[in-house]
C-alpha positions as CSV (number, residue, x, y, z in Angstrom):
1,X,3.4,-5.6,17.9
2,X,4.1,-2.0,17.2
3,X,4.5,-1.3,20.9
4,X,7.0,-4.2,21.0
5,X,9.0,-2.7,18.2
6,X,9.2,0.7,19.8
7,X,10.3,-0.8,23.1
8,X,13.1,-2.8,21.4
9,X,14.2,0.3,19.6
10,X,14.9,2.4,22.7
11,X,18.6,2.2,22.2
12,X,18.2,4.4,19.2
13,X,15.3,6.6,20.4
14,X,16.9,7.8,23.6
15,X,20.4,8.4,22.3
16,X,21.5,12.0,23.2
17,X,23.8,13.9,20.8
18,X,27.0,13.2,22.8
19,X,26.3,9.5,23.0
20,X,25.5,9.3,19.3
21,X,28.8,10.9,18.5
22,X,30.6,8.6,20.9
23,X,28.9,5.6,19.2
24,X,30.0,7.1,15.8
25,X,33.6,7.4,17.1
26,X,33.5,3.8,18.3
27,X,32.2,2.6,15.0
28,X,34.8,4.5,13.1
29,X,37.6,2.8,15.1
30,X,36.6,-0.4,13.2
31,X,37.7,-1.2,9.7
32,X,37.6,2.4,8.4
33,X,40.6,3.3,6.3
34,X,41.7,6.7,5.1
35,X,40.6,7.6,1.6
36,X,43.0,6.3,-1.0
37,X,44.1,3.4,1.2
38,X,41.2,1.0,0.7
39,X,38.3,3.2,2.0
40,X,34.9,2.4,0.7
41,X,34.3,4.7,-2.3
42,X,32.3,4.5,-5.5
43,X,33.8,3.6,-8.8
44,X,34.2,7.4,-9.4
45,X,36.2,7.8,-6.1
46,X,33.3,9.7,-4.4
47,X,31.9,8.9,-1.0
48,X,29.1,6.3,-1.1
49,X,25.6,7.9,-1.0
50,X,23.1,6.4,1.4
51,X,19.4,7.2,1.7
52,X,18.1,6.6,5.3
53,X,14.3,6.3,5.7
54,X,12.7,6.1,9.1
55,X,9.7,7.9,10.6
56,X,11.3,8.1,14.1
57,X,13.3,11.3,14.1
58,X,15.7,10.2,16.9
59,X,16.6,7.0,15.0
60,X,16.8,8.8,11.7
61,X,19.1,11.6,13.0
62,X,21.3,9.2,14.9
63,X,21.8,6.9,11.9
64,X,22.6,9.9,9.8
65,X,25.3,11.1,12.3
66,X,26.8,7.7,12.7
67,X,27.1,7.1,8.9
68,X,28.2,10.6,8.1
69,X,30.9,10.4,10.8
70,X,32.1,7.2,9.1
71,X,32.6,8.7,5.7
72,X,29.3,8.2,3.9
73,X,27.2,10.9,2.2
74,X,23.8,10.6,3.9
75,X,20.3,11.8,2.9
76,X,17.4,11.5,5.4
77,X,13.7,10.9,4.6
78,X,10.9,10.7,7.2
79,X,8.1,9.2,5.0
80,X,7.5,6.9,2.1
81,X,6.3,9.9,0.0
82,X,9.4,11.9,0.7
83,X,11.7,8.9,0.0
84,X,10.0,8.2,-3.3
85,X,10.4,11.8,-4.4
86,X,14.1,11.8,-3.5
87,X,14.7,8.5,-5.3
88,X,13.1,9.8,-8.4
89,X,15.6,12.8,-8.5
90,X,18.8,11.4,-7.1
91,X,21.0,8.3,-7.5
92,X,22.1,6.4,-4.5
93,X,24.5,3.6,-3.7
94,X,22.5,2.2,-0.8
95,X,19.1,2.4,0.8
96,X,18.7,1.9,4.6
97,X,15.0,1.8,5.4
98,X,12.8,0.9,8.4
99,X,10.4,-1.9,7.6
100,X,7.4,-0.1,9.0
101,X,7.6,3.6,8.2
102,X,4.0,4.7,8.2
103,X,2.2,1.4,7.6
104,X,3.3,-2.2,8.2
105,X,5.7,-3.3,5.5
106,X,5.9,-0.1,3.5
107,X,9.6,-0.1,3.7
108,X,9.3,-2.7,0.9
109,X,7.6,0.0,-1.2
110,X,10.7,2.2,-0.9
111,X,13.0,-0.7,-1.6
112,X,11.0,-1.6,-4.7
113,X,11.2,2.0,-6.0
114,X,14.9,2.1,-5.4
115,X,15.5,-1.2,-7.2
116,X,13.5,0.0,-10.2
117,X,15.0,3.5,-10.4
118,X,18.6,2.6,-9.4
119,X,19.1,-1.2,-10.0
120,X,22.7,-1.2,-8.8
121,X,21.8,0.2,-5.4
122,X,22.1,-2.0,-2.3
123,X,18.9,-2.3,-0.3
124,X,18.9,-3.0,3.5
125,X,15.8,-3.1,5.7
126,X,15.8,-2.4,9.5
127,X,13.2,-4.5,11.4
128,X,12.3,-4.8,15.1
129,X,11.0,-8.4,14.7
130,X,13.7,-11.0,14.7
131,X,11.4,-14.0,15.5
132,X,9.1,-14.4,12.5
133,X,10.9,-16.7,10.0
134,X,8.4,-16.2,7.2
135,X,8.8,-12.5,7.2
136,X,12.6,-12.7,7.2
137,X,12.4,-15.1,4.2
138,X,10.3,-12.5,2.4
139,X,12.7,-9.8,3.3
140,X,15.6,-11.9,1.9
141,X,13.7,-12.1,-1.4
142,X,13.0,-8.4,-1.8
143,X,16.2,-6.8,-0.4
144,X,19.9,-7.5,-0.2
145,X,20.0,-7.8,3.6
146,X,18.3,-6.8,6.9
147,X,19.4,-5.7,10.3
148,X,17.4,-6.4,13.5
149,X,16.8,-3.4,15.8
150,X,18.3,-2.4,18.1
151,X,21.6,-2.7,16.2
152,X,25.0,-1.7,17.5
153,X,26.4,1.2,15.6
154,X,29.7,-0.6,14.8
155,X,27.7,-3.6,13.5
156,X,25.6,-1.4,11.3
157,X,28.6,0.4,9.9
158,X,30.3,-3.0,9.3
159,X,27.2,-4.3,7.4
160,X,27.1,-1.1,5.3
161,X,30.7,-1.4,4.3
162,X,30.5,-5.1,3.5
163,X,27.5,-4.6,1.2
164,X,29.1,-1.6,-0.5
165,X,32.4,-3.4,-1.1
166,X,30.7,-6.5,-2.6
167,X,30.7,-6.6,-6.4
168,X,27.9,-4.5,-7.8
169,X,25.1,-6.4,-9.3
170,X,22.0,-5.1,-11.0
171,X,18.7,-6.2,-9.6
172,X,16.3,-7.7,-12.0
173,X,12.9,-6.0,-11.3
174,X,10.3,-8.7,-10.4
175,X,7.5,-9.3,-12.9
176,X,4.7,-6.7,-12.4
177,X,1.0,-7.0,-12.4
178,X,-1.8,-4.6,-13.1
179,X,-4.5,-3.9,-10.5
180,X,-6.9,-6.0,-12.5
181,X,-4.6,-9.0,-12.0
182,X,-4.5,-8.3,-8.2
183,X,-8.3,-8.1,-8.0
184,X,-8.7,-11.3,-10.1
185,X,-6.1,-13.3,-8.0
186,X,-7.5,-12.1,-4.7
187,X,-11.2,-12.1,-5.5
188,X,-12.2,-14.5,-2.7
189,X,-10.0,-12.7,-0.2
190,X,-11.7,-9.4,-1.0
191,X,-15.2,-10.8,-0.6
192,X,-14.2,-12.6,2.6
193,X,-12.8,-9.4,4.1
194,X,-15.8,-7.3,3.0
195,X,-18.2,-9.8,4.5
196,X,-16.3,-9.8,7.7
197,X,-16.3,-6.0,7.9
198,X,-20.1,-5.7,7.1
199,X,-20.9,-8.4,9.7
200,X,-19.2,-6.4,12.4
201,X,-20.5,-3.1,11.3
202,X,-23.2,-1.9,13.7
203,X,-25.4,-0.3,11.1
204,X,-25.6,-3.5,9.0
205,X,-26.6,-5.6,12.0
206,X,-30.0,-3.8,11.9
207,X,-31.2,-5.9,8.9
208,X,-32.1,-9.5,8.6
209,X,-29.9,-10.3,5.6
210,X,-28.1,-13.5,5.1
211,X,-24.4,-13.7,4.0
212,X,-25.6,-14.9,0.6
213,X,-27.8,-11.9,0.2
214,X,-25.1,-9.6,1.3
215,X,-22.6,-11.0,-1.3
216,X,-25.0,-11.7,-4.2
217,X,-23.8,-8.6,-6.2
218,X,-20.1,-8.6,-5.3
219,X,-18.6,-11.4,-7.4
220,X,-20.0,-10.0,-10.6
221,X,-19.0,-6.5,-9.6
222,X,-15.4,-7.5,-9.1
223,X,-15.4,-9.5,-12.4
224,X,-16.7,-6.4,-14.2
225,X,-14.1,-4.2,-12.6
226,X,-11.4,-6.5,-13.9
227,X,-13.0,-6.5,-17.4
228,X,-13.2,-2.7,-17.4
229,X,-9.6,-2.2,-16.3
230,X,-8.3,-4.7,-18.9
231,X,-10.5,-3.9,-21.9
232,X,-12.2,-0.5,-21.5
233,X,-10.4,1.6,-18.9
234,X,-12.4,4.6,-17.7
235,X,-15.7,3.3,-19.0
236,X,-18.7,1.8,-17.1
237,X,-20.8,-0.5,-19.2
238,X,-24.6,-0.4,-19.5
239,X,-24.7,-3.9,-18.0
240,X,-22.8,-2.7,-14.9
241,X,-25.2,0.3,-14.5
242,X,-28.3,-1.9,-14.9
243,X,-27.0,-4.3,-12.3
244,X,-26.3,-1.4,-10.0
245,X,-29.9,-0.1,-10.5
246,X,-31.3,-3.6,-9.7
247,X,-29.0,-3.8,-6.7
248,X,-30.5,-0.5,-5.3
249,X,-34.0,-2.0,-5.6
250,X,-32.9,-5.2,-3.9
251,X,-31.4,-3.3,-1.0
252,X,-34.5,-1.3,-0.5
253,X,-36.6,-4.5,-0.3
254,X,-34.0,-5.9,2.2
255,X,-34.5,-2.9,4.5
256,X,-31.3,-1.0,3.8
257,X,-31.1,2.7,4.2
258,X,-29.5,5.0,1.6
259,X,-26.6,5.6,4.0
260,X,-26.1,1.8,4.2
261,X,-25.8,1.6,0.4
262,X,-23.2,4.3,0.4
263,X,-21.3,2.7,3.2
264,X,-21.2,-0.7,1.7
265,X,-19.8,0.8,-1.5
266,X,-17.1,2.6,0.5
267,X,-16.2,-0.7,2.3
268,X,-15.9,-2.5,-1.0
269,X,-13.4,0.2,-2.3
270,X,-11.5,0.0,1.0
271,X,-11.1,-3.8,0.8
272,X,-9.9,-3.5,-2.8
273,X,-7.4,-0.8,-1.9
274,X,-6.2,-2.7,1.1
275,X,-5.5,-5.7,-1.1
276,X,-3.7,-3.5,-3.6
277,X,-1.6,-2.1,-0.7
278,X,-0.7,-5.6,0.4
279,X,0.6,-6.4,-3.1
280,X,2.4,-3.2,-4.0
281,X,5.7,-4.9,-4.7
282,X,4.1,-6.9,-7.5
283,X,2.2,-4.0,-9.1
284,X,3.1,-2.0,-12.2
285,X,3.4,1.4,-10.4
286,X,3.2,3.4,-13.6
287,X,-0.4,2.2,-14.0
288,X,-1.4,2.2,-10.4
289,X,-2.9,5.6,-10.0
290,X,-4.9,5.6,-13.3
291,X,-6.3,2.1,-12.4
292,X,-7.4,3.3,-8.9
293,X,-9.0,6.4,-10.4
294,X,-10.9,4.2,-12.9
295,X,-12.1,1.9,-10.0
296,X,-13.4,4.9,-8.0
297,X,-15.1,6.5,-10.9
298,X,-16.9,3.3,-11.9
299,X,-17.9,2.6,-8.4
300,X,-19.4,6.1,-8.0
301,X,-21.3,5.8,-11.2
302,X,-22.8,2.5,-10.1
303,X,-23.6,3.9,-6.6
304,X,-25.5,6.8,-8.3
305,X,-27.7,4.3,-10.1
306,X,-28.3,2.2,-7.0
307,X,-29.5,5.3,-5.2
308,X,-31.8,6.3,-8.1
309,X,-33.4,2.9,-7.8
310,X,-33.6,3.1,-4.0
311,X,-35.5,6.4,-4.2
312,X,-37.9,5.0,-6.7
313,X,-37.1,7.1,-9.8
314,X,-38.9,5.5,-12.7
315,X,-36.7,6.3,-15.7
316,X,-33.0,7.0,-15.3
317,X,-30.8,8.2,-18.0
318,X,-27.6,6.1,-17.9
319,X,-24.4,7.5,-19.3
320,X,-21.6,5.1,-19.8
321,X,-17.9,6.2,-19.7
322,X,-17.7,6.2,-23.5
323,X,-20.5,8.9,-23.7
324,X,-23.3,6.6,-24.8
325,X,-26.7,7.0,-23.2
326,X,-28.9,4.1,-22.1
327,X,-32.2,4.0,-20.2
328,X,-33.1,2.0,-17.1
329,X,-36.7,1.5,-16.2
330,X,-37.6,1.5,-12.6
331,X,-40.3,-0.8,-11.2
332,X,-41.8,1.3,-8.4
333,X,-45.5,1.9,-8.1
334,X,-47.0,5.1,-9.6
335,X,-48.5,6.0,-6.3
336,X,-45.1,7.0,-5.0
337,X,-42.3,5.5,-3.1
338,X,-43.3,2.3,-1.3
339,X,-42.4,1.9,2.3
340,X,-39.2,0.1,3.1
341,X,-39.5,-3.0,5.4
342,X,-39.0,-2.0,9.0
343,X,-35.5,-2.4,10.3
344,X,-34.8,-4.3,13.4
345,X,-33.9,-2.2,16.4
């Protein structure tokens, strides 16, 4: 799909400077009117400000030249991070953003930030996919309008003018959720994706473990993450750590290696974060980073206990996030670490 979009966008990508200026001249011969005679201006009489976001430099620069030549004040950004930084510092009348900047759909992240920071701003998305109705409906819900690439310069300028001349309306930010809500609402999806990844992972194919055995710890782990984020952010309960200790013992009996325990933890975090990424427009951004830090911290604490159990340490001091100490008793034989079951080759 990405290749298809690049191919369809050739009209912008391969536009030399002189052709871009020629296109700008052609666009300016449309409905443009001298300032003071009906030209598009803000309520303060200034030129409308537009933020253009696209990771393709040729497209970004060409759009900038066309819009500047038609009387708009244009700021360019090449990434989501750069765009978010600019939006936090400067007010704009319009956002013109590619749908897929670095990752699929992250143009919506920029649009959401613009709507929250500057509710009066018009948001327009550029997309190379005109044939998927569901996505277009989603775009309609999240932004004011969209344009399908490749777009003729005069048509783009016409769209920009129409949207800026329309009566200003403040966008009501959509209801937001915490990361805990996203995990709870997508619990089955996270488990399904994690199971799919571990099934196809070469290292995990070396053990004779059923899907039920692979998943036995995950539902409770996700439930406890939700409880932690909602009730005791930044803490890891003794119950969670005991469960992690028993999980390490179970994985040893099932023939896992220490590396496999570490990898399955990483994959769980990845599936959670991918789900969060897919729901960014619905998330309370102000709490996003703290919540992700709490998830990673709790996950690493639990991983540490699983590895203690795996290596047969008899008594482990468990420290919860609130500073309390607990003790977990291992069940390994005094004679040393028992041999793990042989792994299939």
